[in-house]
C-alpha positions in Angstrom: 32.7 -38.5 24.4 34.0 -35.2 22.9 32.3 -32.1 24.4 30.4 -29.9 21.8 32.5 -27.2 20.5 31.5 -23.5 19.8 32.8 -22.6 16.7 34.4 -19.5 18.0 36.1 -21.8 20.9 39.5 -23.3 20.8 39.0 -27.0 21.5 42.3 -27.3 23.4 42.1 -24.4 25.8 38.6 -22.6 25.2 40.1 -19.2 24.2 38.5 -17.2 21.3 39.6 -17.9 17.9 40.5 -14.9 15.6 40.5 -14.9 11.8 43.9 -14.7 10.3 45.2 -14.7 6.8 47.9 -17.2 5.5 50.2 -16.2 2.8 53.4 -17.4 1.1 56.5 -15.7 0.0 57.4 -16.6 -3.4 61.1 -17.8 -3.9 61.3 -15.6 -7.1 60.7 -12.5 -5.1 61.2 -12.8 -1.4 61.0 -9.1 -0.7 57.8 -8.3 -2.4 56.2 -11.4 -1.6 54.9 -12.4 -5.3 52.7 -15.1 -3.9 50.9 -12.8 -1.0 47.7 -12.5 -3.0 47.3 -16.3 -3.4 44.3 -17.7 -1.6 44.2 -21.4 -0.5 41.6 -23.5 -2.3 40.8 -27.3 -2.1 39.3 -30.0 -4.2 38.2 -33.8 -3.9 41.2 -36.0 -3.0 40.5 -38.2 -6.2 40.6 -35.2 -8.5 42.9 -35.4 -11.5 44.7 -32.2 -12.9 43.1 -30.8 -16.2 45.0 -31.9 -19.3 45.3 -28.4 -20.8 46.4 -26.3 -18.0 47.5 -29.1 -15.5 45.3 -27.4 -12.8 42.9 -28.8 -10.2 39.1 -28.1 -10.3 38.4 -25.9 -7.2 35.6 -26.9 -5.0 36.2 -24.4 -2.2 38.3 -22.1 -0.4 40.0 -22.4 3.0 39.4 -20.1 5.8 42.0 -19.7 8.8 41.6 -18.9 12.2 44.1 -18.9 15.1 43.5 -19.2 18.8 44.1 -15.9 20.8 45.8 -17.9 23.6 47.6 -21.0 22.6 48.0 -19.9 19.0 46.9 -23.0 17.3 45.8 -22.5 13.6 42.7 -24.0 12.3 41.7 -24.4 8.7 38.2 -24.6 7.4 36.8 -25.5 4.1 34.1 -23.0 2.6 32.5 -24.7 -0.5 31.9 -22.4 -3.5 28.4 -21.4 -4.2 27.1 -22.9 -7.4 
């Protein structure tokens, strides 16, 4: 049976989780990082892209934390408020 986990504690080593920001460098501009301000979002696995803009319907944002000891990265889904 898995032990209960504090949301601020790494399940692997027990160290403190720290908030981090994930970002991507755009290939079109690797020096300035054109995609630096992009946020990670998520949607339902069965969602189809819209016909007009070919985009997914966003239902939440991804929050990230990293263990201060073993450096494992965790992703947490944060649903949008209606």
